[in-house]
Backbone as CSV, one residue per row, in Angstrom:
resi,resn,N_x,N_y,N_z,CA_x,CA_y,CA_z,C_x,C_y,C_z
1,MET,13.244,-53.762,39.694,14.381,-54.523,39.168,15.521,-53.557,38.924
2,THR,16.694,-53.944,39.341,17.894,-53.176,39.028,18.851,-53.963,38.240
3,ARG,19.665,-53.260,37.463,20.656,-53.822,36.641,22.054,-53.272,37.038
4,LEU,23.066,-54.190,37.081,24.385,-53.783,37.553,25.363,-53.922,36.420
5,SER,26.047,-52.821,36.139,27.147,-52.861,35.114,28.382,-52.409,35.714
6,SER,29.521,-53.011,35.326,30.775,-52.704,35.921,31.828,-52.385,34.766
7,LEU,32.654,-51.398,35.002,33.693,-51.090,34.070,35.041,-51.027,34.828
8,ILE,36.001,-51.855,34.474,37.262,-51.911,35.095,38.236,-50.999,34.351
9,LEU,38.788,-50.014,35.004,39.696,-49.096,34.364,41.076,-49.414,34.850
10,CYS,41.997,-49.538,33.871,43.409,-49.836,34.183,44.300,-48.838,33.503
11,VAL,45.321,-48.386,34.231,46.307,-47.440,33.729,47.707,-47.908,33.976
12,THR,48.657,-47.574,33.163,50.034,-47.962,33.398,50.696,-46.828,34.110
13,LEU,51.268,-47.107,35.293,51.884,-46.094,36.103,53.292,-45.841,35.601
14,GLY,53.946,-44.784,36.073,55.313,-44.467,35.699,56.290,-45.577,36.009
15,THR,56.013,-46.311,37.035,56.845,-47.440,37.461,56.755,-48.649,36.589
16,GLY,55.791,-48.591,35.629,55.570,-49.772,34.778,54.518,-50.725,35.374
17,LEU,54.019,-50.460,36.559,52.999,-51.296,37.141,51.654,-50.928,36.569
18,LEU,50.744,-51.879,36.576,49.429,-51.691,36.077,48.509,-51.470,37.276
19,ALA,47.716,-50.322,37.299,46.768,-50.054,38.400,45.442,-50.133,37.834
20,CYS,44.537,-50.829,38.549,43.204,-51.017,38.061,42.188,-50.586,39.148
21,GLY,41.086,-50.007,38.763,39.999,-49.651,39.673,38.621,-49.902,39.052
22,SER,37.619,-49.970,39.883,36.326,-50.291,39.393,35.437,-49.073,39.386
23,ASN,34.696,-48.862,38.277,33.739,-47.765,38.235,32.328,-48.423,37.949
24,ALA,31.715,-48.900,39.031,30.500,-49.674,38.937,29.301,-48.726,39.098
25,THR,28.281,-48.855,38.300,27.066,-48.081,38.451,25.883,-48.975,38.488
26,SER,24.980,-48.710,39.305,23.700,-49.475,39.421,22.622,-48.560,38.889
27,SER,21.820,-49.029,37.937,20.722,-48.238,37.403,19.445,-49.003,37.351
28,LYS,18.330,-48.243,37.461,17.033,-48.867,37.295,16.662,-49.064,35.822
29,ASP,15.731,-49.944,35.541,15.113,-50.065,34.259,14.423,-48.654,34.029
30,PRO,14.728,-48.025,32.897,14.145,-46.692,32.689,12.623,-46.669,32.701
31,VAL,11.973,-47.717,32.279,10.458,-47.793,32.331,9.963,-47.689,33.721
32,SER,10.765,-48.205,34.696,10.334,-48.156,36.154,10.354,-46.739,36.699
33,ILE,11.007,-45.854,36.005,11.084,-44.480,36.430,9.861,-43.661,35.986
34,VAL,9.182,-44.133,34.998,8.048,-43.408,34.429,6.826,-43.504,35.329
35,PRO,6.329,-42.324,35.743,5.115,-42.408,36.700,3.898,-42.967,36.051
36,VAL,3.224,-43.847,36.814,1.976,-44.375,36.313,0.895,-43.377,36.411
37,ASP,-0.296,-43.723,35.927,-1.428,-42.768,35.933,-1.704,-42.197,37.300
38,LYS,-1.677,-40.885,37.471,-2.036,-40.191,38.690,-0.994,-40.358,39.822
39,ALA,0.204,-40.930,39.513,1.171,-41.098,40.484,1.769,-39.716,40.903
40,VAL,1.835,-38.789,40.023,2.189,-37.401,40.349,0.905,-36.640,40.358
41,SER,0.650,-36.004,41.451,-0.683,-35.325,41.712,-1.111,-34.448,40.562
42,GLY,-2.359,-34.757,40.090,-2.962,-33.948,38.997,-2.651,-34.463,37.609
43,TRP,-1.723,-35.410,37.451,-1.303,-35.745,36.119,-1.774,-37.157,35.712
44,SER,-2.496,-37.254,34.672,-2.980,-38.518,34.148,-2.299,-38.803,32.774
45,ILE,-2.159,-40.106,32.526,-1.511,-40.474,31.242,-2.433,-40.060,30.135
46,ASP,-1.861,-39.480,29.076,-2.646,-39.004,27.922,-2.735,-40.176,26.960
47,THR,-3.885,-40.749,26.900,-4.060,-42.004,25.936,-4.397,-41.577,24.615
48,THR,-4.447,-40.281,24.305,-4.681,-39.919,22.912,-3.411,-40.065,22.066
49,ILE,-2.308,-40.147,22.713,-1.037,-40.355,22.014,-0.777,-41.899,21.811
50,ASN,-0.961,-42.615,22.964,-0.753,-44.062,22.929,-1.917,-44.713,23.652
51,ALA,-2.786,-45.325,22.857,-4.052,-45.786,23.443,-3.979,-46.709,24.632
52,ASN,-2.914,-47.617,24.687,-2.835,-48.519,25.786,-2.247,-47.912,27.020
53,GLY,-1.784,-46.666,26.956,-1.294,-45.962,28.151,0.096,-46.333,28.608
54,GLN,0.704,-47.279,27.902,2.059,-47.708,28.281,3.144,-46.785,27.677
55,PRO,4.263,-46.632,28.358,5.317,-45.826,27.790,5.773,-46.379,26.423
56,MET,6.107,-45.443,25.535,6.684,-45.896,24.295,8.190,-45.997,24.388
57,THR,8.792,-47.034,23.839,10.242,-47.311,24.053,10.889,-47.657,22.784
58,ALA,12.206,-47.420,22.759,12.992,-47.875,21.610,14.445,-48.156,22.124
59,THR,15.104,-49.124,21.498,16.436,-49.477,21.938,17.491,-49.328,20.817
60,THR,17.034,-48.766,19.663,17.872,-48.461,18.571,17.651,-47.111,17.965
61,LYS,18.548,-46.644,17.206,18.380,-45.299,16.592,17.186,-45.289,15.653
62,ASP,17.077,-46.310,14.807,15.922,-46.395,13.924,14.614,-46.433,14.689
63,GLY,14.631,-47.200,15.788,13.375,-47.267,16.562,13.037,-45.944,17.175
64,THR,13.974,-45.194,17.556,13.782,-43.828,18.211,13.310,-42.890,17.147
65,ILE,13.913,-42.920,15.926,13.475,-42.035,14.864,12.044,-42.364,14.496
66,GLY,11.661,-43.662,14.614,10.248,-44.015,14.341,9.328,-43.381,15.325
67,LEU,9.767,-43.054,16.466,8.912,-42.412,17.498,8.925,-40.861,17.441
68,ILE,10.136,-40.278,17.329,10.213,-38.847,17.450,10.968,-38.194,16.257
69,ASP,11.198,-38.992,15.227,11.670,-38.499,13.939,12.965,-37.638,14.122
70,GLY,13.004,-36.405,13.609,14.239,-35.597,13.613,14.693,-35.229,14.996
71,ALA,13.891,-35.305,15.996,14.268,-34.930,17.317,15.300,-35.891,17.916
72,ALA,15.419,-37.094,17.270,16.339,-38.134,17.758,17.781,-37.931,17.430
73,ALA,18.049,-37.163,16.356,19.385,-37.075,15.802,20.480,-36.612,16.778
74,PRO,20.243,-35.582,17.621,21.313,-35.158,18.483,21.801,-36.210,19.512
75,PHE,20.941,-37.191,19.795,21.194,-38.140,20.843,22.044,-39.289,20.386
76,TYR,22.263,-39.388,19.060,23.026,-40.456,18.476,24.298,-39.978,17.782
77,ARG,24.681,-38.772,18.022,25.908,-38.237,17.437,27.100,-38.730,18.253
78,ASP,28.173,-39.069,17.556,29.379,-39.608,18.185,29.797,-38.658,19.322
79,PRO,30.072,-39.152,20.528,30.323,-40.545,20.884,29.187,-41.163,21.666
80,TYR,27.930,-40.635,21.414,26.804,-41.030,22.271,26.053,-42.290,21.695
81,THR,25.841,-43.206,22.554,25.150,-44.478,22.201,24.094,-44.844,23.133
82,PRO,22.921,-44.195,23.133,21.884,-44.562,24.075,21.504,-46.054,24.112
83,LYS,21.236,-46.538,25.263,20.803,-47.925,25.374,19.254,-48.053,25.257
84,GLU,18.539,-47.035,25.710,17.050,-47.094,25.599,16.535,-45.648,25.690
85,PHE,15.415,-45.417,24.907,14.705,-44.192,24.958,13.266,-44.518,25.439
86,VAL,12.682,-43.761,26.364,11.371,-43.965,26.835,10.614,-42.640,26.746
87,TRP,9.338,-42.706,26.270,8.548,-41.529,26.080,7.110,-41.751,26.692
88,GLN,6.658,-40.796,27.506,5.313,-40.811,27.970,4.722,-39.424,27.994
89,ASN,3.364,-39.370,27.736,2.651,-38.093,27.744,1.611,-38.054,28.826
90,TYR,1.420,-36.848,29.351,0.473,-36.717,30.485,-0.420,-35.419,30.244
91,VAL,-1.537,-35.447,30.898,-2.446,-34.303,30.869,-2.976,-33.964,32.202
92,ASN,-3.142,-32.606,32.447,-3.632,-32.190,33.775,-4.751,-31.109,33.462
93,THR,-5.914,-31.455,33.835,-7.032,-30.543,33.623,-7.512,-29.738,34.910
94,SER,-6.692,-29.889,35.944,-7.091,-29.273,37.247,-6.190,-28.110,37.603
95,MET,-5.432,-27.552,36.688,-4.545,-26.442,37.019,-5.214,-25.109,36.655
96,PRO,-5.356,-24.174,37.585,-5.972,-22.904,37.296,-5.185,-22.180,36.227
97,ALA,-3.861,-22.424,36.150,-3.055,-21.702,35.208,-3.212,-22.204,33.742
98,ALA,-3.849,-23.426,33.660,-4.113,-23.999,32.319,-5.555,-24.556,32.356
99,PRO,-6.564,-23.684,32.214,-7.946,-24.009,32.442,-8.472,-25.080,31.577
100,PRO,-9.478,-25.850,32.087,-10.161,-26.856,31.240,-10.919,-26.119,30.130
101,PRO,-11.300,-26.828,29.157,-11.348,-28.340,29.079,-10.023,-28.966,28.656
102,LEU,-9.094,-28.207,28.127,-7.852,-28.831,27.614,-6.762,-28.911,28.661
103,GLY,-6.675,-27.974,29.605,-5.666,-28.059,30.641,-4.279,-27.947,30.136
104,ALA,-3.333,-28.627,30.806,-1.942,-28.596,30.485,-1.458,-29.975,29.981
105,GLY,-0.505,-30.045,29.091,0.060,-31.239,28.637,1.544,-31.313,29.057
106,LEU,2.039,-32.545,29.208,3.411,-32.731,29.633,3.992,-33.914,28.915
107,VAL,5.185,-33.732,28.296,5.993,-34.763,27.650,7.121,-35.095,28.414
108,LEU,7.305,-36.434,28.685,8.497,-36.938,29.379,9.336,-37.788,28.495
109,TYR,10.633,-37.428,28.403,11.635,-38.209,27.644,12.670,-38.689,28.651
110,ILE,12.983,-39.992,28.629,14.073,-40.502,29.446,15.033,-41.251,28.513
111,TRP,16.324,-40.933,28.589,17.350,-41.618,27.840,18.275,-42.322,28.818
112,GLU,18.377,-43.610,28.583,19.335,-44.434,29.384,20.670,-44.509,28.579
113,MET,21.737,-44.068,29.165,23.009,-44.006,28.482,23.934,-45.131,29.034
114,PRO,24.986,-45.464,28.376,25.813,-46.587,28.844,26.548,-46.286,30.086
115,SER,26.713,-44.960,30.422,27.461,-44.566,31.631,27.012,-43.270,32.131
116,ALA,27.347,-42.906,33.347,27.012,-41.575,33.903,27.784,-40.497,33.168
117,ASN,29.020,-40.852,32.692,29.793,-39.881,31.945,29.106,-39.521,30.597
118,GLN,28.512,-40.549,29.965,27.822,-40.244,28.713,26.589,-39.367,29.018
119,ALA,25.856,-39.637,30.083,24.685,-38.842,30.422,25.051,-37.395,30.658
120,SER,26.167,-37.208,31.378,26.707,-35.841,31.658,27.182,-35.160,30.415
121,GLY,27.892,-35.920,29.579,28.341,-35.310,28.350,27.202,-34.896,27.426
122,LEU,26.236,-35.761,27.341,25.113,-35.427,26.508,24.343,-34.170,26.995
123,TYR,24.180,-34.060,28.304,23.509,-32.904,28.863,24.233,-31.643,28.508
124,ASN,25.563,-31.643,28.472,26.337,-30.535,28.120,26.388,-30.208,26.624
125,ASP,26.581,-31.293,25.821,26.824,-31.117,24.424,25.543,-30.748,23.658
126,LEU,24.333,-31.090,24.263,23.063,-30.655,23.628,23.002,-29.114,23.416
127,LEU,23.661,-28.384,24.281,23.577,-26.925,24.162,24.208,-26.419,22.872
128,LYS,24.948,-27.315,22.174,25.555,-26.922,20.827,24.496,-27.047,19.753
129,GLU,23.370,-27.731,20.049,22.305,-27.935,19.079,21.383,-26.744,19.017
130,SER,20.976,-26.390,17.779,20.126,-25.199,17.607,18.834,-25.321,18.440
131,GLU,18.294,-26.568,18.536,17.067,-26.725,19.300,17.198,-26.400,20.800
132,TYR,18.433,-26.359,21.307,18.741,-26.152,22.702,19.462,-24.871,22.933
133,SER,19.389,-23.941,22.036,20.185,-22.681,22.116,19.373,-21.610,22.748
134,GLY,18.487,-21.904,23.730,17.650,-20.904,24.362,18.275,-20.272,25.573
135,ASN,17.436,-19.597,26.376,17.845,-18.921,27.580,17.725,-19.788,28.788
136,TRP,18.603,-20.776,28.918,18.517,-21.742,30.049,18.993,-21.120,31.355
137,GLN,18.366,-21.555,32.427,18.750,-21.106,33.778,18.870,-22.353,34.668
138,PRO,19.771,-22.341,35.600,19.865,-23.475,36.532,18.650,-23.534,37.400
139,THR,18.169,-24.703,37.713,17.046,-24.852,38.567,17.475,-24.594,39.986
140,SER,16.551,-24.111,40.831,16.818,-23.916,42.209,15.608,-24.518,43.055
141,PRO,15.872,-25.554,43.848,17.178,-26.242,44.023,17.519,-27.090,42.812
142,PRO,18.761,-27.616,42.687,19.172,-28.484,41.623,18.355,-29.797,41.629
143,LEU,18.136,-30.323,40.417,17.565,-31.628,40.302,18.613,-32.572,39.787
144,GLY,18.649,-33.794,40.351,19.681,-34.725,39.884,21.063,-34.245,40.105
145,THR,21.955,-34.495,39.164,23.362,-34.000,39.273,23.516,-32.637,38.763
146,GLU,22.878,-32.333,37.640,22.851,-30.994,37.058,21.474,-30.832,36.431
147,SER,20.979,-29.573,36.446,19.644,-29.346,35.851,19.539,-27.921,35.427
148,ARG,18.593,-27.731,34.451,18.370,-26.423,33.873,16.899,-26.331,33.452
149,ILE,16.445,-25.050,33.307,15.024,-24.874,32.877,15.008,-23.678,31.892
150,GLU,14.124,-23.683,30.946,13.987,-22.639,29.993,12.486,-22.303,29.788
151,ASP,12.156,-21.072,29.741,10.854,-20.610,29.318,10.888,-20.321,27.881
152,THR,10.243,-21.241,27.087,10.300,-21.078,25.620,9.278,-20.079,25.125
153,ASN,8.530,-19.434,26.004,7.424,-18.530,25.738,6.115,-19.245,25.421
154,THR,6.203,-20.580,25.177,4.985,-21.302,25.036,4.930,-22.532,25.962
155,ALA,6.057,-22.794,26.628,6.200,-23.982,27.534,7.344,-23.775,28.482
156,TRP,7.402,-24.649,29.497,8.538,-24.758,30.452,9.199,-26.091,30.097
157,TRP,10.512,-25.960,29.874,11.332,-27.090,29.437,12.401,-27.358,30.508
158,VAL,12.438,-28.549,31.171,13.414,-28.924,32.133,14.263,-30.045,31.598
159,ASN,15.607,-29.877,31.751,16.567,-30.951,31.434,17.361,-31.287,32.661
160,PHE,17.651,-32.540,32.984,18.553,-32.883,34.016,19.204,-34.230,33.726
161,HIS,20.358,-34.535,34.372,20.946,-35.858,34.256,21.215,-36.341,35.720
162,GLN,21.164,-37.677,35.823,21.431,-38.288,37.128,21.809,-39.755,36.843
163,ASP,22.912,-40.222,37.434,23.422,-41.550,37.168,23.513,-41.733,35.695
164,VAL,22.992,-42.768,35.068,23.130,-43.028,33.638,21.969,-42.427,32.868
165,PHE,21.139,-41.602,33.421,19.951,-41.102,32.768,20.040,-39.627,32.432
166,TYR,19.539,-39.342,31.219,19.305,-37.919,30.899,17.746,-37.773,30.663
167,VAL,17.179,-36.763,31.283,15.749,-36.607,31.341,15.293,-35.226,30.852
168,GLU,14.190,-35.222,30.106,13.527,-33.948,29.674,12.060,-33.946,30.105
169,VAL,11.621,-32.816,30.590,10.231,-32.604,30.927,9.803,-31.357,30.194
170,PHE,8.715,-31.438,29.407,8.214,-30.325,28.634,6.792,-30.109,28.912
171,LEU,6.500,-29.026,29.675,5.095,-28.715,30.113,4.595,-27.545,29.341
172,SER,3.457,-27.741,28.671,2.824,-26.620,27.906,1.337,-26.584,28.154
173,PRO,0.845,-25.291,28.284,-0.631,-25.226,28.386,-1.297,-25.495,27.021
174,SER,-2.439,-26.093,27.044,-3.204,-26.294,25.847,-4.098,-25.131,25.640
175,TYR,-3.898,-24.411,24.592,-4.679,-23.158,24.392,-6.064,-23.453,23.910
176,GLY,-7.044,-23.155,24.662,-8.437,-23.465,24.290,-9.253,-22.191,24.488
177,PRO,-10.484,-22.407,24.984,-11.379,-21.265,25.258,-10.809,-20.309,26.297
178,PRO,-11.164,-19.032,26.313,-10.676,-18.136,27.265,-11.099,-18.569,28.670
179,PRO,-10.271,-18.298,29.786,-9.036,-17.587,29.636,-7.852,-18.462,29.199
180,ASP,-7.179,-18.030,28.185,-5.948,-18.759,27.744,-4.842,-18.665,28.794
181,SER,-3.966,-19.625,28.799,-2.845,-19.590,29.734,-1.863,-18.570,29.280
182,VAL,-1.115,-18.012,30.264,-0.166,-16.951,29.945,1.233,-17.530,29.893
183,PRO,2.047,-17.390,28.807,3.428,-17.847,28.850,4.204,-17.290,29.934
184,GLY,5.123,-18.050,30.513,5.894,-17.575,31.591,5.216,-17.681,32.944
185,ASN,4.082,-18.254,33.036,3.325,-18.414,34.269,4.120,-19.183,35.357
186,ALA,4.260,-18.567,36.485,5.089,-19.140,37.591,4.485,-20.403,38.063
187,ASP,3.140,-20.569,38.050,2.521,-21.816,38.528,2.843,-22.958,37.621
188,LEU,2.875,-22.700,36.337,3.248,-23.737,35.357,4.775,-24.177,35.500
189,LYS,5.536,-23.160,35.760,6.950,-23.423,36.022,7.115,-24.326,37.242
190,ALA,6.413,-24.042,38.334,6.532,-24.870,39.540,6.046,-26.301,39.244
191,ALA,4.936,-26.409,38.409,4.460,-27.692,38.106,5.403,-28.554,37.311
192,ALA,6.132,-27.887,36.372,7.160,-28.541,35.561,8.270,-29.039,36.530
193,LEU,8.730,-28.210,37.396,9.790,-28.526,38.349,9.401,-29.674,39.268
194,ASP,8.124,-29.596,39.733,7.643,-30.679,40.649,7.632,-32.012,39.936
195,PHE,7.159,-32.031,38.692,7.145,-33.290,37.957,8.548,-33.829,37.714
196,ALA,9.480,-32.931,37.343,10.852,-33.342,37.190,11.524,-33.875,38.493
197,LYS,11.169,-33.205,39.591,11.634,-33.652,40.882,11.141,-35.051,41.213
198,ALA,9.853,-35.356,40.827,9.318,-36.689,41.128,10.091,-37.747,40.323
199,ILE,10.564,-37.439,39.097,11.323,-38.343,38.312,12.671,-38.581,38.973
200,ALA,13.349,-37.431,39.337,14.676,-37.481,39.911,14.677,-38.351,41.224
201,SER,13.538,-38.244,41.961,13.493,-39.030,43.212,13.387,-40.509,43.022
202,LYS,13.118,-40.978,41.785,12.957,-42.373,41.510,14.263,-42.992,40.944
203,ILE,15.252,-42.132,40.642,16.496,-42.659,40.084,17.466,-42.964,41.172
């Protein structure tokens, strides 16, 4: 299912005439972007977080705070007005870089913004927040319109925006019995990028 929104932009020219243009964007329902169980190779929905396995969603600031508490604040600072927040968790127990029984975990956040400009602005302005003040690097190749990745020393964190969507993928090894996963592992980085690429391909 797709939804179509249009914004008509009008400006007054020096001649006194009014010029108008259309800035229409077509976006998918954000829930339709969320991979179902095993849609991305190796990744299963983690039902320990949400027993029914469905994505968790919120369409208000209070609803989002109810899901992720303080992590919601940067997304509702003026001028940003998210339309919907979607959250899903995954687990992968088949990665050599994150050995069983716990394997690797992955958190997916998708924010649907009112416009592509808001998605782009949010992507850039988040770098002003202390939570996002790490050592970000551009992804190669790029994902979506703009993308970046950071090694937090305990996880790989990917951010990108495309159309009206801002997306975060956070992949971390679950530390269990030896051999523990090694922070900065290139295989985990590749897995995080592959998952983010799968999301971008659906937008």
